[in-house]
C-alpha positions as CSV (number, residue, x, y, z in Angstrom):
1,M,8.7,1.9,-28.0
2,T,5.8,0.0,-29.5
3,S,6.4,-3.1,-27.3
4,N,6.0,-1.0,-24.2
5,N,2.7,0.3,-25.3
6,V,1.4,-3.2,-26.3
7,S,2.5,-4.5,-22.8
8,T,0.8,-1.7,-21.1
9,S,-2.4,-2.2,-22.9
10,N,-2.2,-5.9,-22.3
11,N,-1.8,-5.3,-18.4
12,T,-5.0,-2.9,-18.6
13,E,-7.1,-5.6,-20.6
14,R,-5.9,-8.4,-18.2
15,T,-6.9,-6.2,-15.2
16,T,-10.2,-5.3,-16.7
17,L,-10.8,-9.1,-17.8
18,E,-10.2,-10.1,-14.2
19,G,-13.1,-7.8,-13.0
20,E,-11.3,-5.0,-11.2
21,S,-11.3,-1.6,-13.0
22,K,-8.8,1.0,-12.6
23,E,-10.7,2.9,-10.0
24,A,-11.1,-0.1,-8.0
25,L,-7.3,-0.8,-8.0
26,N,-6.7,2.7,-7.1
27,Q,-9.0,2.5,-4.2
28,K,-7.6,-0.7,-3.0
29,T,-4.0,0.7,-3.3
30,S,-5.2,3.8,-1.2
31,T,-6.8,1.8,1.6
32,Q,-3.6,-0.4,2.0
33,F,-1.2,2.7,1.9
34,I,-3.4,4.3,4.6
35,L,-3.7,1.1,6.7
36,S,0.1,0.3,6.6
37,T,0.9,4.1,7.4
38,S,-1.2,4.0,10.4
39,L,0.1,0.8,11.8
40,G,3.6,2.1,11.2
41,V,2.7,5.3,13.1
42,I,1.2,3.4,16.1
43,T,4.0,1.0,16.3
44,I,6.2,4.0,16.5
45,I,4.3,5.8,19.1
46,L,4.2,2.5,21.2
47,V,7.8,1.9,21.1
48,A,8.6,5.6,22.0
49,A,6.0,5.4,24.9
50,T,7.5,2.2,26.3
51,A,11.0,3.3,26.1
52,Y,9.8,6.6,27.7
53,F,8.5,4.8,30.5
54,G,11.4,2.6,30.8
55,L,9.8,-0.8,29.9
56,I,12.4,-1.1,27.0
57,R,16.0,0.1,27.3
58,F,18.0,1.6,24.2
């Protein structure tokens, strides 16, 4: 139990020492999630549209 708490605090301290706060990391993660989700949806729409118009045969 104690080792888990120590490793968690060490990770937090290391992140803070590297210059990124917890809020900055959350913002970065949120942005990456939105970007990857948007690209996935756009890819699915493009594949569906090309299949609908007969450019790709499934």
